[in-house]
ROKOL-393319 format. One record per atom (N, C-alpha, C): residue number from 1; atom name; x, y, z. Coordinates in steps of 0.1 Angstrom, whole numbers, plus 5000, padded with zeros to 4 digits. Example, Ala and Ser with C-alpha at 12.3 -4.5 7.8 and 13.67 -1.06 7.14 Angstrom:
+-----+------+------+------+------+
| pos | site |   c1 |   c2 |   c3 |
+-----+------+------+------+------+
|   1 |    N | 5132 | 4943 | 5078 |
|   1 |   CA | 5123 | 4955 | 5078 |
|   1 |    C | 5132 | 4967 | 5078 |
|   2 |    N | 5128 | 4978 | 5071 |
|   2 |   CA | 5137 | 4989 | 5071 |
|   2 |    C | 5129 | 5000 | 5079 |
+-----+------+------+------+------+
//
This chain:
+-----+------+------+------+------+
| pos | site |   c1 |   c2 |   c3 |
+-----+------+------+------+------+
|   1 |    N | 3251 | 2630 | 3168 |
|   1 |   CA | 3264 | 2633 | 3164 |
|   1 |    C | 3274 | 2622 | 3169 |
|   2 |    N | 3283 | 2618 | 3160 |
|   2 |   CA | 3292 | 2608 | 3163 |
|   2 |    C | 3303 | 2613 | 3172 |
|   3 |    N | 3306 | 2605 | 3182 |
|   3 |   CA | 3317 | 2608 | 3192 |
|   3 |    C | 3330 | 2608 | 3184 |
|   4 |    N | 3339 | 2618 | 3186 |
|   4 |   CA | 3352 | 2618 | 3179 |
|   4 |    C | 3361 | 2606 | 3181 |
|   5 |    N | 3359 | 2599 | 3192 |
|   5 |   CA | 3368 | 2588 | 3195 |
|   5 |    C | 3366 | 2577 | 3185 |
|   6 |    N | 3354 | 2576 | 3178 |
|   6 |   CA | 3351 | 2566 | 3168 |
|   6 |    C | 3362 | 2567 | 3157 |
|   7 |    N | 3366 | 2579 | 3154 |
|   7 |   CA | 3376 | 2581 | 3143 |
|   7 |    C | 3390 | 2576 | 3147 |
|   8 |    N | 3392 | 2574 | 3160 |
|   8 |   CA | 3405 | 2569 | 3165 |
|   8 |    C | 3406 | 2554 | 3164 |
|   9 |    N | 3395 | 2548 | 3160 |
|   9 |   CA | 3395 | 2533 | 3159 |
|   9 |    C | 3398 | 2529 | 3145 |
|  10 |    N | 3407 | 2519 | 3144 |
|  10 |   CA | 3412 | 2515 | 3131 |
|  10 |    C | 3406 | 2502 | 3127 |
|  11 |    N | 3398 | 2495 | 3135 |
|  11 |   CA | 3393 | 2482 | 3133 |
|  11 |    C | 3378 | 2481 | 3136 |
|  12 |    N | 3372 | 2472 | 3129 |
|  12 |   CA | 3358 | 2470 | 3131 |
|  12 |    C | 3355 | 2455 | 3132 |
|  13 |    N | 3346 | 2451 | 3141 |
|  13 |   CA | 3341 | 2437 | 3140 |
|  13 |    C | 3328 | 2438 | 3131 |
|  14 |    N | 3328 | 2429 | 3121 |
|  14 |   CA | 3317 | 2429 | 3112 |
|  14 |    C | 3309 | 2416 | 3113 |
|  15 |    N | 3296 | 2417 | 3113 |
|  15 |   CA | 3287 | 2405 | 3115 |
|  15 |    C | 3278 | 2403 | 3103 |
|  16 |    N | 3278 | 2391 | 3098 |
|  16 |   CA | 3268 | 2387 | 3088 |
|  16 |    C | 3261 | 2375 | 3093 |
|  17 |    N | 3248 | 2374 | 3090 |
|  17 |   CA | 3240 | 2363 | 3094 |
|  17 |    C | 3246 | 2350 | 3089 |
|  18 |    N | 3248 | 2340 | 3097 |
|  18 |   CA | 3253 | 2327 | 3093 |
|  18 |    C | 3268 | 2326 | 3091 |
|  19 |    N | 3275 | 2337 | 3094 |
|  19 |   CA | 3290 | 2337 | 3092 |
|  19 |    C | 3297 | 2340 | 3105 |
|  20 |    N | 3309 | 2336 | 3106 |
|  20 |   CA | 3317 | 2339 | 3118 |
|  20 |    C | 3320 | 2354 | 3118 |
|  21 |    N | 3321 | 2360 | 3130 |
|  21 |   CA | 3325 | 2374 | 3132 |
|  21 |    C | 3339 | 2376 | 3126 |
|  22 |    N | 3341 | 2387 | 3120 |
|  22 |   CA | 3354 | 2391 | 3114 |
|  22 |    C | 3359 | 2404 | 3120 |
|  23 |    N | 3372 | 2406 | 3122 |
|  23 |   CA | 3378 | 2418 | 3125 |
|  23 |    C | 3385 | 2423 | 3113 |
|  24 |    N | 3381 | 2435 | 3108 |
|  24 |   CA | 3386 | 2441 | 3096 |
|  24 |    C | 3392 | 2455 | 3099 |
|  25 |    N | 3402 | 2459 | 3091 |
|  25 |   CA | 3407 | 2473 | 3092 |
|  25 |    C | 3396 | 2482 | 3087 |
|  26 |    N | 3397 | 2495 | 3090 |
|  26 |   CA | 3388 | 2505 | 3085 |
|  26 |    C | 3386 | 2505 | 3070 |
|  27 |    N | 3397 | 2504 | 3063 |
|  27 |   CA | 3397 | 2503 | 3048 |
|  27 |    C | 3389 | 2490 | 3044 |
|  28 |    N | 3392 | 2479 | 3050 |
|  28 |   CA | 3386 | 2466 | 3047 |
|  28 |    C | 3371 | 2467 | 3050 |
|  29 |    N | 3367 | 2474 | 3061 |
|  29 |   CA | 3353 | 2475 | 3064 |
|  29 |    C | 3346 | 2484 | 3054 |
|  30 |    N | 3352 | 2494 | 3049 |
|  30 |   CA | 3347 | 2503 | 3039 |
|  30 |    C | 3344 | 2495 | 3026 |
|  31 |    N | 3353 | 2487 | 3022 |
|  31 |   CA | 3352 | 2478 | 3010 |
|  31 |    C | 3341 | 2468 | 3013 |
|  32 |    N | 3340 | 2463 | 3025 |
|  32 |   CA | 3329 | 2453 | 3028 |
|  32 |    C | 3316 | 2460 | 3027 |
|  33 |    N | 3314 | 2472 | 3032 |
|  33 |   CA | 3302 | 2479 | 3031 |
|  33 |    C | 3298 | 2482 | 3016 |
|  34 |    N | 3308 | 2486 | 3008 |
|  34 |   CA | 3306 | 2489 | 2994 |
|  34 |    C | 3300 | 2476 | 2987 |
|  35 |    N | 3307 | 2465 | 2990 |
|  35 |   CA | 3302 | 2452 | 2985 |
|  35 |    C | 3287 | 2450 | 2988 |
|  36 |    N | 3283 | 2452 | 3001 |
|  36 |   CA | 3269 | 2450 | 3005 |
|  36 |    C | 3260 | 2460 | 2999 |
|  37 |    N | 3265 | 2472 | 2997 |
|  37 |   CA | 3256 | 2482 | 2991 |
|  37 |    C | 3253 | 2479 | 2976 |
|  38 |    N | 3262 | 2472 | 2970 |
|  38 |   CA | 3260 | 2468 | 2956 |
|  38 |    C | 3249 | 2457 | 2955 |
|  39 |    N | 3247 | 2450 | 2966 |
|  39 |   CA | 3237 | 2439 | 2967 |
|  39 |    C | 3223 | 2444 | 2969 |
|  40 |    N | 3221 | 2457 | 2973 |
|  40 |   CA | 3208 | 2462 | 2975 |
|  40 |    C | 3200 | 2465 | 2962 |
|  41 |    N | 3187 | 2461 | 2963 |
|  41 |   CA | 3179 | 2464 | 2951 |
|  41 |    C | 3177 | 2479 | 2950 |
|  42 |    N | 3174 | 2485 | 2962 |
|  42 |   CA | 3172 | 2500 | 2963 |
|  42 |    C | 3179 | 2505 | 2976 |
|  43 |    N | 3187 | 2515 | 2975 |
|  43 |   CA | 3193 | 2520 | 2987 |
|  43 |    C | 3183 | 2527 | 2996 |
|  44 |    N | 3186 | 2527 | 3009 |
|  44 |   CA | 3177 | 2535 | 3018 |
|  44 |    C | 3177 | 2549 | 3014 |
|  45 |    N | 3166 | 2556 | 3017 |
|  45 |   CA | 3165 | 2570 | 3013 |
|  45 |    C | 3177 | 2579 | 3017 |
|  46 |    N | 3182 | 2577 | 3029 |
|  46 |   CA | 3193 | 2586 | 3033 |
|  46 |    C | 3206 | 2584 | 3025 |
|  47 |    N | 3207 | 2573 | 3018 |
|  47 |   CA | 3219 | 2570 | 3010 |
|  47 |    C | 3217 | 2574 | 2995 |
|  48 |    N | 3205 | 2577 | 2991 |
|  48 |   CA | 3202 | 2581 | 2977 |
|  48 |    C | 3209 | 2593 | 2973 |
|  49 |    N | 3213 | 2602 | 2983 |
|  49 |   CA | 3220 | 2614 | 2979 |
|  49 |    C | 3234 | 2613 | 2975 |
|  50 |    N | 3240 | 2601 | 2978 |
|  50 |   CA | 3254 | 2599 | 2975 |
|  50 |    C | 3256 | 2594 | 2961 |
|  51 |    N | 3266 | 2599 | 2954 |
|  51 |   CA | 3268 | 2596 | 2940 |
|  51 |    C | 3277 | 2584 | 2938 |
|  52 |    N | 3282 | 2578 | 2948 |
|  52 |   CA | 3290 | 2566 | 2947 |
|  52 |    C | 3288 | 2557 | 2959 |
|  53 |    N | 3290 | 2544 | 2957 |
|  53 |   CA | 3289 | 2534 | 2967 |
|  53 |    C | 3299 | 2537 | 2978 |
|  54 |    N | 3311 | 2542 | 2974 |
|  54 |   CA | 3321 | 2545 | 2984 |
|  54 |    C | 3317 | 2556 | 2993 |
|  55 |    N | 3311 | 2567 | 2988 |
|  55 |   CA | 3306 | 2578 | 2996 |
|  55 |    C | 3295 | 2573 | 3006 |
|  56 |    N | 3286 | 2565 | 3000 |
|  56 |   CA | 3275 | 2560 | 3009 |
|  56 |    C | 3281 | 2551 | 3020 |
|  57 |    N | 3290 | 2543 | 3016 |
|  57 |   CA | 3297 | 2534 | 3026 |
|  57 |    C | 3304 | 2542 | 3037 |
|  58 |    N | 3311 | 2553 | 3033 |
|  58 |   CA | 3317 | 2561 | 3043 |
|  58 |    C | 3307 | 2568 | 3052 |
|  59 |    N | 3296 | 2572 | 3047 |
|  59 |   CA | 3285 | 2578 | 3055 |
|  59 |    C | 3280 | 2567 | 3065 |
|  60 |    N | 3278 | 2555 | 3061 |
|  60 |   CA | 3274 | 2545 | 3070 |
|  60 |    C | 3284 | 2542 | 3081 |
|  61 |    N | 3296 | 2541 | 3077 |
|  61 |   CA | 3307 | 2539 | 3086 |
|  61 |    C | 3308 | 2549 | 3097 |
|  62 |    N | 3305 | 2562 | 3093 |
|  62 |   CA | 3305 | 2573 | 3102 |
|  62 |    C | 3293 | 2575 | 3111 |
|  63 |    N | 3281 | 2569 | 3106 |
|  63 |   CA | 3269 | 2573 | 3113 |
|  63 |    C | 3260 | 2561 | 3117 |
|  64 |    N | 3263 | 2549 | 3114 |
|  64 |   CA | 3254 | 2538 | 3116 |
|  64 |    C | 3262 | 2526 | 3121 |
|  65 |    N | 3255 | 2515 | 3124 |
|  65 |   CA | 3261 | 2503 | 3127 |
|  65 |    C | 3254 | 2490 | 3122 |
|  66 |    N | 3244 | 2493 | 3114 |
|  66 |   CA | 3237 | 2481 | 3108 |
|  66 |    C | 3230 | 2486 | 3095 |
|  67 |    N | 3228 | 2476 | 3086 |
|  67 |   CA | 3221 | 2478 | 3073 |
|  67 |    C | 3213 | 2466 | 3070 |
|  68 |    N | 3200 | 2468 | 3067 |
|  68 |   CA | 3191 | 2457 | 3063 |
|  68 |    C | 3193 | 2455 | 3048 |
|  69 |    N | 3198 | 2444 | 3044 |
|  69 |   CA | 3201 | 2440 | 3030 |
|  69 |    C | 3188 | 2436 | 3024 |
|  70 |    N | 3181 | 2427 | 3031 |
|  70 |   CA | 3167 | 2423 | 3027 |
|  70 |    C | 3160 | 2420 | 3039 |
|  71 |    N | 3147 | 2418 | 3038 |
|  71 |   CA | 3139 | 2415 | 3050 |
|  71 |    C | 3145 | 2404 | 3058 |
|  72 |    N | 3148 | 2406 | 3071 |
|  72 |   CA | 3153 | 2396 | 3080 |
|  72 |    C | 3168 | 2393 | 3078 |
|  73 |    N | 3175 | 2400 | 3069 |
|  73 |   CA | 3190 | 2399 | 3067 |
|  73 |    C | 3196 | 2412 | 3070 |
|  74 |    N | 3203 | 2413 | 3081 |
|  74 |   CA | 3209 | 2426 | 3085 |
|  74 |    C | 3224 | 2423 | 3087 |
|  75 |    N | 3232 | 2432 | 3082 |
|  75 |   CA | 3247 | 2432 | 3085 |
|  75 |    C | 3249 | 2443 | 3096 |
|  76 |    N | 3260 | 2440 | 3104 |
|  76 |   CA | 3263 | 2450 | 3114 |
|  76 |    C | 3278 | 2452 | 3115 |
|  77 |    N | 3282 | 2463 | 3120 |
|  77 |   CA | 3297 | 2466 | 3122 |
|  77 |    C | 3298 | 2475 | 3134 |
|  78 |    N | 3309 | 2473 | 3141 |
|  78 |   CA | 3311 | 2480 | 3154 |
|  78 |    C | 3326 | 2483 | 3155 |
|  79 |    N | 3329 | 2495 | 3158 |
|  79 |   CA | 3343 | 2499 | 3159 |
|  79 |    C | 3349 | 2493 | 3172 |
|  80 |    N | 3361 | 2488 | 3171 |
|  80 |   CA | 3368 | 2482 | 3182 |
|  80 |    C | 3382 | 2487 | 3183 |
|  81 |    N | 3387 | 2487 | 3194 |
|  81 |   CA | 3401 | 2492 | 3197 |
|  81 |    C | 3409 | 2479 | 3200 |
|  82 |    N | 3419 | 2476 | 3192 |
|  82 |   CA | 3428 | 2465 | 3194 |
|  82 |    C | 3439 | 2468 | 3204 |
|  83 |    N | 3444 | 2480 | 3203 |
|  83 |   CA | 3455 | 2484 | 3212 |
|  83 |    C | 3450 | 2495 | 3222 |
|  84 |    N | 3453 | 2493 | 3234 |
|  84 |   CA | 3448 | 2503 | 3244 |
|  84 |    C | 3456 | 2516 | 3242 |
|  85 |    N | 3449 | 2527 | 3246 |
|  85 |   CA | 3455 | 2541 | 3244 |
|  85 |    C | 3466 | 2542 | 3253 |
+-----+------+------+------+------+
//
């Protein structure tokens, strides 16, 4: 189960092999995940139940922190808090 504090975070650091780390807003991270989901030849089984890339990306944002795009190429994202509570 996801800890509720994760939903209080508005930013994510996203990591792509060979690229600089980026800090994105939650909306930008969702769009970033949708982009990568469109690059998959076949989605992972747990994402096949979603009717849209947006729904699948939201599920990933809520429940995971990495996705294998192809063998040896993984993207990662982690919630970060830019402003202290």
